[in-house]
Backbone bond lengths (Angstrom), bond angles and torsions (degrees), N, CA, C in turn:
res aa  C-N    CA-C-N  psi(-1)  N-CA   C-N-CA  omega(-1)  CA-C   N-CA-C  phi
1 X - - - 1.462 - - 1.520 111.03 -
2 X 1.350 117.00 -49.29 1.456 120.47 -179.43 1.520 111.82 -62.72
3 X 1.341 116.59 -38.20 1.464 120.12 179.25 1.519 110.62 -61.96
4 X 1.328 117.12 -45.31 1.467 121.35 179.32 1.520 110.53 -63.79
5 X 1.334 117.48 -42.06 1.458 121.16 177.91 1.521 110.50 -61.84
6 X 1.332 117.24 -41.07 1.449 121.00 -179.67 1.519 112.98 -66.88
7 X 1.325 116.57 -40.49 1.464 120.65 -178.87 1.524 112.02 -73.47
8 X 1.345 116.55 -43.73 1.464 120.68 -169.10 1.524 114.58 -112.06
9 X 1.321 117.93 -6.83 1.458 119.88 -179.91 1.512 113.28 73.48
10 X 1.303 117.22 1.20 1.462 121.63 -179.33 1.508 109.18 -150.83
11 X 1.322 114.42 176.41 1.450 118.62 179.16 1.512 113.28 93.51
12 X 1.352 116.53 -3.97 1.459 118.65 179.30 1.512 111.60 -60.78
13 X 1.323 115.99 -55.94 1.465 119.86 179.87 1.522 111.49 -71.94
14 X 1.334 116.62 -32.57 1.459 120.52 178.86 1.523 110.28 -56.69
15 X 1.321 116.38 -36.89 1.455 120.28 179.61 1.526 112.18 -92.46
16 X 1.331 117.30 -37.22 1.459 120.62 -177.06 1.523 112.56 -63.69
17 X 1.338 116.54 -47.51 1.470 120.30 -176.93 1.537 111.23 -60.29
18 X 1.347 119.23 -52.16 1.473 118.28 179.46 1.530 113.09 -61.41
19 X 1.341 117.73 -38.73 1.467 119.88 -179.07 1.529 110.49 -63.45
20 X 1.335 116.29 -46.48 1.457 119.63 -178.43 1.532 111.70 -68.18
21 X 1.336 116.76 -37.43 1.465 120.50 -177.97 1.525 111.51 -75.89
22 X 1.357 116.33 -50.33 1.455 120.02 -170.35 1.536 113.98 -86.15
23 X 1.344 117.55 -28.90 1.460 119.62 -175.48 1.531 113.82 -105.54
24 X 1.337 117.09 -26.48 1.463 119.61 -178.61 1.522 112.91 -111.88
25 X 1.336 116.97 0.02 1.453 120.59 173.43 1.515 115.76 74.93
26 X 1.342 118.11 18.02 1.460 120.73 176.43 1.531 109.36 -68.95
27 X 1.332 117.53 145.10 1.462 116.90 167.90 1.531 107.45 -76.98
28 X 1.331 116.45 166.92 1.458 119.47 -171.51 1.520 111.65 -59.86
29 X 1.333 117.85 -42.65 1.463 119.94 -176.02 1.526 111.58 -65.81
30 X 1.340 117.82 -40.48 1.467 120.78 177.77 1.527 110.54 -64.69
31 X 1.333 116.15 -38.05 1.457 120.32 177.72 1.526 111.07 -66.47
32 X 1.333 116.55 -36.36 1.464 122.11 178.21 1.526 109.93 -60.47
33 X 1.319 116.57 -52.98 1.465 120.71 -176.68 1.534 110.43 -65.47
34 X 1.330 117.02 -39.42 1.464 120.77 177.47 1.524 110.71 -62.37
35 X 1.326 116.20 -39.51 1.468 119.75 -179.35 1.520 111.29 -64.68
36 X 1.343 117.57 -33.72 1.462 120.34 176.43 1.534 110.28 -57.16
37 X 1.340 116.00 -47.61 1.463 120.10 -177.83 1.529 111.55 -65.54
38 X 1.321 116.27 -44.56 1.461 120.94 -179.10 1.523 110.98 -63.17
39 X 1.322 116.49 -46.02 1.460 120.53 -178.78 1.526 112.16 -68.93
40 X 1.328 116.98 -35.15 1.463 120.74 -179.86 1.527 110.68 -58.78
41 X 1.317 117.08 -54.86 1.464 120.13 -176.22 1.537 111.98 -71.68
42 X 1.321 117.26 -37.56 1.467 120.53 179.60 1.525 111.14 -64.52
43 X 1.326 116.75 -41.34 1.458 120.60 -177.06 1.525 112.53 -72.16
44 X 1.319 117.05 -31.13 1.470 119.46 174.15 1.530 109.62 -59.61
45 X 1.327 115.19 -45.82 1.465 120.06 -180.00 1.529 110.61 -62.75
46 X 1.341 116.94 -46.27 1.464 120.49 179.76 1.517 111.86 -63.41
47 X 1.331 117.49 -39.31 1.452 121.32 179.68 1.519 112.86 -64.97
48 X 1.330 116.18 -39.55 1.472 119.58 177.91 1.526 110.42 -63.34
49 X 1.316 116.18 -41.16 1.468 120.05 179.95 1.530 112.31 -67.04
50 X 1.356 117.07 -31.92 1.468 121.06 -174.03 1.534 112.25 -107.64
51 X 1.310 118.12 18.64 1.474 121.99 -169.23 1.528 114.20 -58.48
52 X 1.326 118.07 -29.78 1.470 119.98 -177.18 1.526 113.00 -71.85
53 X 1.333 117.72 -18.26 1.466 121.02 -177.43 1.523 114.00 -102.07
54 X 1.317 117.31 -0.92 1.467 121.33 -175.31 1.527 111.48 -68.86
55 X 1.344 116.87 131.83 1.467 123.29 171.28 1.533 106.40 -92.42
56 X 1.316 116.71 91.86 1.454 121.19 -169.90 1.522 113.22 -63.28
57 X 1.337 117.90 -38.82 1.464 119.93 -178.47 1.527 111.00 -61.87
58 X 1.320 116.85 -46.06 1.459 120.96 -179.76 1.530 110.98 -67.87
59 X 1.331 115.78 -42.29 1.457 119.96 -177.86 1.527 111.50 -63.35
60 X 1.334 117.07 -44.36 1.467 120.13 -176.96 1.525 111.67 -71.98
61 X 1.349 117.97 -34.96 1.467 120.68 175.48 1.527 109.71 -63.00
62 X 1.313 115.70 -48.50 1.461 120.82 -179.07 1.525 110.45 -60.31
63 X 1.321 115.95 -46.31 1.463 120.35 -177.47 1.525 111.86 -64.34
64 X 1.332 117.12 -39.47 1.471 120.73 -178.46 1.523 111.50 -63.54
65 X 1.338 116.26 -46.67 1.468 120.29 -178.88 1.519 110.81 -66.56
66 X 1.321 117.27 -46.26 1.466 119.89 -176.73 1.529 111.43 -66.83
67 X 1.340 117.86 -34.11 1.463 120.38 179.06 1.528 111.17 -62.87
68 X 1.325 116.46 -39.27 1.470 120.89 177.85 1.525 110.33 -61.07
69 X 1.333 116.45 -43.44 1.466 120.02 -177.08 1.528 111.91 -75.61
70 X 1.327 117.73 -26.56 1.468 119.78 172.66 1.525 109.42 -60.92
71 X 1.337 116.34 -47.93 1.465 120.97 -178.35 1.525 111.47 -66.40
72 X 1.340 117.60 -44.87 1.462 121.24 -179.23 1.524 111.62 -60.38
73 X 1.326 116.00 -43.71 1.465 120.32 -179.35 1.522 111.14 -67.01
74 X 1.326 116.03 -42.46 1.467 120.94 -179.14 1.535 111.23 -59.06
75 X 1.330 117.27 -44.81 1.461 120.07 -172.48 1.531 114.14 -94.26
76 X 1.344 117.94 -21.17 1.461 119.87 -176.97 1.528 113.33 -107.50
77 X 1.333 117.54 -40.48 1.471 120.19 -174.05 1.527 112.97 -92.08
78 X 1.333 116.70 -47.81 1.468 119.79 -174.73 1.529 113.97 -56.71
79 X 1.336 119.09 -44.37 1.476 118.47 -177.86 1.530 114.08 -63.07
80 X 1.330 117.19 -22.73 1.463 119.87 -175.98 1.524 113.42 -95.30
81 X 1.335 117.94 -3.32 1.459 120.48 -178.86 1.531 110.57 -75.77
82 X 1.337 117.62 130.85 1.469 120.05 176.33 1.522 110.29 -74.29
83 X 1.328 115.61 164.02 1.463 120.17 -179.80 1.522 111.29 -72.55
84 X 1.336 116.61 -34.11 1.469 121.08 -177.99 1.526 110.73 -136.79
85 X 1.334 114.69 157.32 1.453 122.49 172.68 1.528 107.90 -125.36
86 X 1.337 115.94 155.81 1.461 120.59 171.91 1.521 108.23 -107.48
87 X 1.342 116.00 117.51 1.462 122.18 -177.88 1.519 108.35 -117.47
88 X 1.339 116.35 111.60 1.475 121.51 -177.92 1.529 111.32 51.59
89 X 1.326 115.61 40.71 1.453 120.57 178.00 1.516 115.42 86.38
90 X 1.345 117.08 -8.30 1.459 121.37 179.20 1.525 109.32 -93.54
91 X 1.326 115.79 136.04 1.460 120.07 174.27 1.525 108.72 -85.00
92 X 1.334 115.84 115.51 1.464 121.43 -176.11 1.524 108.72 -123.06
93 X 1.322 116.74 132.20 1.465 120.07 -179.00 1.534 110.39 -71.03
94 X 1.323 114.91 151.86 1.465 120.73 176.04 1.524 110.06 -59.69
95 X 1.335 116.50 -36.86 1.461 120.55 178.64 1.529 111.12 -58.76
96 X 1.335 117.10 -45.05 1.466 120.20 179.68 1.521 111.88 -64.84
97 X 1.329 116.93 -40.58 1.462 120.67 179.48 1.520 110.93 -62.97
98 X 1.326 116.59 -42.80 1.462 120.18 -179.91 1.530 111.36 -65.86
99 X 1.328 116.51 -40.74 1.461 119.62 179.07 1.530 111.44 -67.83
100 X 1.336 117.46 -35.20 1.470 120.19 176.39 1.526 110.89 -68.60
101 X 1.335 117.06 -35.49 1.465 120.77 174.09 1.523 109.92 -62.53
102 X 1.310 115.39 -42.59 1.452 122.65 176.58 1.529 110.35 -54.88
103 X 1.332 116.62 -49.50 1.460 122.22 -179.10 1.525 111.27 -62.23
104 X 1.332 116.91 -42.61 1.467 121.20 -179.98 1.522 110.96 -58.36
105 X 1.309 116.23 -44.97 1.468 120.17 -179.60 1.528 110.56 -66.55
106 X 1.323 116.77 -36.26 1.466 120.12 176.80 1.530 110.93 -59.07
107 X 1.330 116.68 -43.48 1.463 120.21 179.79 1.538 111.43 -65.81
108 X 1.328 116.51 -39.60 1.469 120.39 179.22 1.532 110.75 -63.05
109 X 1.325 115.78 -44.48 1.466 120.31 179.68 1.529 110.39 -64.60
110 X 1.333 117.33 -40.69 1.467 120.85 178.99 1.523 110.50 -60.72
111 X 1.341 116.81 -42.45 1.469 120.74 179.06 1.529 110.98 -61.01
112 X 1.332 116.04 -43.29 1.468 119.33 -178.74 1.526 111.27 -66.37
113 X 1.317 116.48 -37.94 1.462 119.02 179.85 1.523 112.27 -71.26
114 X 1.335 117.80 -23.24 1.463 120.48 176.01 1.531 111.51 -75.83
115 X 1.336 115.61 -11.50 1.466 121.24 177.95 1.522 108.16 -124.65
116 X 1.350 117.71 74.71 1.464 121.68 -170.95 1.519 114.90 -59.05
117 X 1.348 118.37 -28.41 1.465 119.94 179.36 1.521 111.01 -65.39
118 X 1.352 116.26 -34.24 1.463 120.33 178.17 1.523 111.18 -74.30
119 X 1.332 115.84 -20.82 1.466 119.79 -174.66 1.519 113.31 -88.06
120 X 1.339 118.11 -14.05 1.455 120.59 -174.20 1.525 111.53 -97.84
121 X 1.357 115.14 165.53 1.455 121.50 172.58 1.511 115.73 86.41
122 X 1.318 119.08 12.30 1.457 121.32 -179.22 1.523 110.42 -79.96
123 X 1.355 115.87 160.94 1.456 121.15 -178.48 1.510 112.74 -108.68
124 X 1.342 115.29 -168.84 1.462 120.68 -176.02 1.530 112.61 -69.50
125 X 1.351 117.82 -30.69 1.462 120.39 178.85 1.525 109.97 -63.51
126 X 1.328 116.16 -45.39 1.466 120.85 177.77 1.522 110.64 -61.54
127 X 1.326 115.92 -39.90 1.460 120.87 179.05 1.533 110.63 -61.82
128 X 1.337 116.33 -43.24 1.464 121.19 -179.29 1.529 111.62 -66.89
129 X 1.343 117.08 -38.87 1.466 120.35 178.10 1.526 111.15 -64.02
130 X 1.315 116.01 -42.14 1.462 120.00 176.33 1.520 111.32 -63.18
131 X 1.316 116.39 -36.13 1.463 120.89 178.43 1.527 110.71 -63.94
132 X 1.328 116.59 -38.86 1.470 120.75 178.24 1.533 110.37 -63.63
133 X 1.326 116.87 -43.71 1.468 121.34 178.59 1.527 110.41 -61.19
134 X 1.329 116.21 -43.53 1.465 120.71 179.01 1.522 111.05 -61.59
135 X 1.330 116.77 -40.09 1.457 120.51 178.86 1.516 112.35 -62.88
136 X 1.329 116.59 -44.01 1.468 121.07 179.52 1.524 110.25 -64.03
137 X 1.329 117.31 -48.49 1.463 120.94 -179.92 1.523 111.06 -64.37
138 X 1.328 116.28 -36.53 1.453 120.25 179.78 1.512 111.94 -60.76
139 X 1.315 115.94 -37.95 1.461 120.03 -179.49 1.532 111.68 -78.36
140 X 1.330 116.87 -37.12 1.463 120.78 -176.80 1.522 113.05 -74.93
141 X 1.338 116.55 -45.36 1.469 119.13 -173.20 1.516 113.96 -131.86
142 X 1.323 117.14 17.81 1.463 119.62 171.34 1.510 115.32 71.95
143 X 1.318 117.93 24.65 1.455 120.99 -179.96 1.512 108.95 -79.58
144 X 1.336 117.21 116.45 1.456 119.30 175.35 1.516 110.64 -61.24
145 X 1.325 116.04 -25.26 1.452 120.44 172.11 1.507 115.73 103.37
146 X 1.345 117.64 -1.84 1.456 119.37 -176.26 1.511 113.63 -54.88
147 X 1.341 116.77 -38.25 1.459 119.86 -177.18 1.528 112.15 -68.64
148 X 1.344 117.43 -19.08 1.471 121.34 173.03 1.520 112.10 -103.03
149 X 1.325 116.95 -33.81 1.467 120.30 -176.46 1.525 111.41 -67.10
150 X 1.331 116.54 -45.64 1.471 119.56 -178.90 1.535 111.39 -56.73
151 X 1.350 119.49 -52.61 1.475 118.97 178.77 1.527 112.60 -63.29
152 X 1.337 117.85 -35.18 1.473 120.49 -178.38 1.526 111.33 -66.38
153 X 1.325 117.07 -44.70 1.467 120.04 178.91 1.523 110.59 -72.23
154 X 1.317 116.56 -37.24 1.473 120.95 176.44 1.531 110.93 -60.49
155 X 1.337 116.39 -34.17 1.465 120.95 -177.94 1.525 112.59 -71.14
156 X 1.330 117.32 -17.76 1.464 120.19 -177.31 1.530 110.41 -73.82
157 X 1.327 114.71 104.43 1.463 123.07 174.96 1.521 112.48 49.08
158 X 1.353 117.89 -118.62 1.464 119.79 -172.56 1.528 113.41 -106.86
159 X 1.320 116.51 26.95 1.458 119.82 179.72 1.527 110.64 -65.61
160 X 1.328 116.73 135.62 1.466 120.09 178.67 1.533 109.98 -82.39
161 X 1.316 115.44 162.97 1.457 120.05 179.68 1.529 110.78 -64.91
162 X 1.333 116.86 -39.18 1.467 119.60 -179.61 1.529 111.21 -65.83
163 X 1.341 117.48 -37.02 1.471 120.71 177.16 1.525 110.54 -68.94
164 X 1.333 116.58 -37.41 1.466 120.72 178.10 1.527 110.36 -63.55
165 X 1.328 116.92 -41.60 1.460 121.48 179.19 1.529 110.46 -64.47
166 X 1.339 116.68 -45.84 1.467 120.55 179.72 1.526 111.10 -61.63
167 X 1.334 116.90 -43.04 1.466 121.44 -179.64 1.524 111.50 -66.29
168 X 1.311 115.77 -32.97 1.465 120.89 -179.72 1.526 111.92 -62.93
169 X 1.332 117.20 -33.07 1.465 119.71 176.88 1.530 110.96 -57.83
170 X 1.337 116.35 -40.37 1.466 120.71 179.54 1.525 110.10 -63.74
171 X 1.348 115.95 -46.91 1.464 120.38 -177.92 1.527 111.39 -63.66
172 X 1.324 116.80 -45.26 1.463 120.13 -179.10 1.530 110.67 -63.64
173 X 1.330 116.99 -39.49 1.468 120.27 177.52 1.524 110.73 -58.64
174 X 1.337 116.77 -49.01 1.464 121.04 -177.73 1.527 111.71 -70.02
175 X 1.350 117.23 -40.33 1.468 120.31 178.18 1.530 111.32 -63.95
176 X 1.333 115.91 -41.68 1.458 119.81 -179.80 1.532 110.61 -66.72
177 X 1.327 116.27 -37.26 1.468 119.94 176.60 1.521 110.20 -62.87
178 X 1.347 116.58 -41.09 1.469 120.49 177.41 1.520 110.38 -63.53
179 X 1.336 115.99 -42.75 1.461 120.44 179.14 1.517 112.22 -61.72
180 X 1.335 116.58 -41.88 1.457 120.62 178.17 1.531 111.01 -65.54
181 X 1.328 115.78 -39.42 1.465 120.01 -178.58 1.530 111.50 -63.07
182 X 1.335 116.73 -45.50 1.470 119.24 -177.61 1.528 112.23 -79.45
183 X 1.349 116.58 -9.44 1.472 120.65 178.57 1.526 111.11 -110.62
184 X 1.326 116.12 20.10 1.465 121.01 -174.31 1.534 112.64 -53.26
185 X 1.316 116.31 -41.05 1.467 120.18 -176.27 1.530 112.96 -67.36
186 X 1.332 117.28 -14.47 1.465 121.04 -177.64 1.529 113.21 -97.39
187 X 1.330 117.03 -5.87 1.464 120.09 -174.62 1.521 112.59 -62.59
188 X 1.327 117.04 -32.47 1.470 119.35 -178.23 1.527 112.98 -73.25
189 X 1.323 117.80 -5.38 1.466 120.90 178.94 1.528 112.03 -94.36
190 X 1.333 117.29 -4.26 1.463 120.55 -174.32 1.525 111.49 -76.64
191 X 1.331 115.60 150.94 1.463 122.37 177.91 1.532 108.29 -92.13
192 X 1.342 116.11 92.02 1.458 120.52 -174.24 1.528 112.38 -71.64
193 X 1.316 118.12 -20.03 1.464 119.94 178.25 1.526 110.86 -66.83
194 X 1.319 117.48 -25.13 1.465 122.52 175.07 1.522 110.17 -95.79
195 X 1.318 116.19 -40.47 1.459 121.68 -173.82 1.524 113.15 -63.10
196 X 1.337 118.35 -45.29 1.472 120.95 -174.72 1.537 112.21 -66.35
197 X 1.351 120.49 -48.54 1.476 119.19 175.94 1.532 112.06 -61.59
198 X 1.328 116.84 -37.97 1.463 121.79 178.02 1.526 109.68 -60.14
199 X 1.329 115.86 -44.80 1.463 121.49 -179.78 1.529 111.46 -63.62
200 X 1.328 116.51 -43.29 1.463 120.44 -179.43 1.532 111.18 -61.14
201 X 1.328 116.54 -44.60 1.466 120.34 178.18 1.522 111.30 -64.96
202 X 1.342 116.45 -37.20 1.466 120.67 179.72 1.524 110.87 -63.43
203 X 1.323 117.49 -42.06 1.464 121.20 -179.24 1.523 110.49 -64.70
204 X 1.338 117.36 -43.55 1.466 120.81 176.84 1.533 109.92 -60.21
205 X 1.329 115.84 -42.80 1.461 120.17 179.36 1.516 112.59 -62.37
206 X 1.333 117.42 -39.23 1.466 121.18 178.44 1.522 110.80 -62.32
207 X 1.322 116.92 -43.81 1.466 121.19 -179.56 1.530 110.49 -59.01
208 X 1.324 115.98 -49.27 1.471 120.65 -179.35 1.523 110.83 -66.48
209 X 1.333 116.40 -44.82 1.460 120.45 -177.71 1.508 113.32 -64.40
210 X 1.326 117.74 -40.25 1.459 121.11 179.38 1.521 111.12 -64.21
211 X 1.315 116.96 -40.77 1.459 120.54 177.70 1.532 110.92 -62.31
212 X 1.336 116.52 -41.24 1.465 120.57 -179.85 1.527 111.68 -67.86
213 X 1.333 117.40 -38.79 1.463 120.62 -175.99 1.523 112.54 -62.09
214 X 1.318 117.08 -27.21 1.466 120.84 -179.49 1.529 111.76 -67.71
215 X 1.330 116.38 -16.33 1.459 120.69 -178.78 1.530 112.44 -95.63
216 X 1.337 117.49 -6.13 1.457 121.93 -175.79 1.524 111.03 -100.29
217 X 1.330 116.38 147.74 1.467 121.44 177.21 1.527 110.26 -77.78
218 X 1.341 115.99 166.31 1.460 120.75 177.92 1.524 111.55 -58.63
219 X 1.341 116.79 -40.60 1.470 120.80 -178.05 1.522 111.14 -63.26
220 X 1.322 117.17 -42.60 1.466 120.99 179.82 1.523 110.45 -66.27
221 X 1.331 116.99 -42.11 1.466 120.90 179.04 1.528 110.67 -61.62
222 X 1.342 115.46 -44.01 1.471 119.68 -178.44 1.522 110.92 -64.77
223 X 1.322 117.76 -46.10 1.460 121.46 -179.30 1.532 111.47 -65.83
224 X 1.315 116.39 -36.41 1.468 120.00 177.82 1.519 110.38 -64.66
225 X 1.324 115.96 -38.27 1.454 120.71 178.97 1.524 110.78 -63.95
226 X 1.326 116.42 -40.96 1.472 121.35 178.20 1.520 110.72 -61.52
227 X 1.335 116.89 -45.59 1.464 120.99 179.64 1.522 110.27 -60.04
228 X 1.329 116.89 -43.98 1.462 120.80 178.69 1.524 111.13 -57.80
229 X 1.324 116.68 -47.66 1.457 121.13 -178.56 1.522 111.82 -61.41
230 X 1.326 117.16 -45.12 1.460 121.05 -177.19 1.525 112.41 -68.04
231 X 1.324 117.15 -42.59 1.473 120.63 -178.06 1.522 110.77 -66.63
232 X 1.340 116.27 -51.75 1.463 119.13 -177.23 1.525 110.93 -69.00
233 X 1.331 116.55 -38.35 1.462 120.30 178.95 1.519 112.08 -61.63
234 X 1.314 116.65 -42.72 1.462 120.73 179.76 1.523 111.20 -66.69
235 X 1.328 116.66 -40.42 1.475 119.96 177.31 1.524 110.46 -60.61
236 X 1.329 116.32 -46.67 1.463 120.19 -179.01 1.526 111.49 -65.02
237 X 1.325 116.59 -39.12 1.463 120.84 179.38 1.519 110.81 -61.09
238 X 1.326 117.12 -49.29 1.458 121.05 -179.39 1.528 110.99 -62.77
239 X 1.337 115.94 -39.91 1.459 120.38 -179.60 1.527 111.33 -63.08
240 X 1.328 117.33 -42.70 1.454 121.07 -178.21 1.536 111.61 -72.14
241 X 1.330 117.00 -36.25 1.464 120.47 177.43 1.522 110.00 -61.70
242 X 1.326 116.23 -43.83 1.472 121.05 178.15 1.528 110.63 -62.32
243 X 1.335 116.02 -41.34 1.483 120.37 179.87 1.530 110.79 -63.01
244 X 1.341 116.25 -42.27 1.461 121.03 -177.62 1.527 111.18 -68.35
245 X 1.338 116.23 -41.05 1.462 120.71 -178.18 1.536 111.08 -76.19
């Protein structure tokens, strides 16, 4: 997870959430809060390594908007969500619906990144709207947002992929800090015997991945990001379909 985050600036939560849920038996909410801690410390390390390439204006704008929506969703939307929904007569858990929404957005982002001309030339309004979406998803399913933040910042005018990745570390750090702050009461429920070794490996992975990413071109970084989204998205989709059936 840390290696992927270091190389691509995203994918931390994309990999962390499924690993904690499917392999370690965490429920979705525990995995969400755990991912905040893992992403917070990992992104600090990645940001320090990539500090010379950070677009601070874009990163701080994105982080400010998404932090507001993290808090709003946590306190206004989450408490009102039912445990289950009935879809065409099928009883489907809210957790499954949120994870399927997650997968859908992953596929949309992958499609846009496969068509880079369509992804470029966006302005600050588009950046702010993407930040709002990241904030909502961050609160609902623990997405640090890298898989959306990187393409959103990359889409802003002539920003390079490497600058977008570096800037994303700043946003993920601040978003994860916001997530931890609004989830403070849940921290004592976390399984630290799993969380701490996971975090240590993630930090090592970020260090190695960030060093490697500096040697890759924008095209390679973009294509690698697409592959990550498609592979993990398809795995999650199949897993949730099996769970529902």
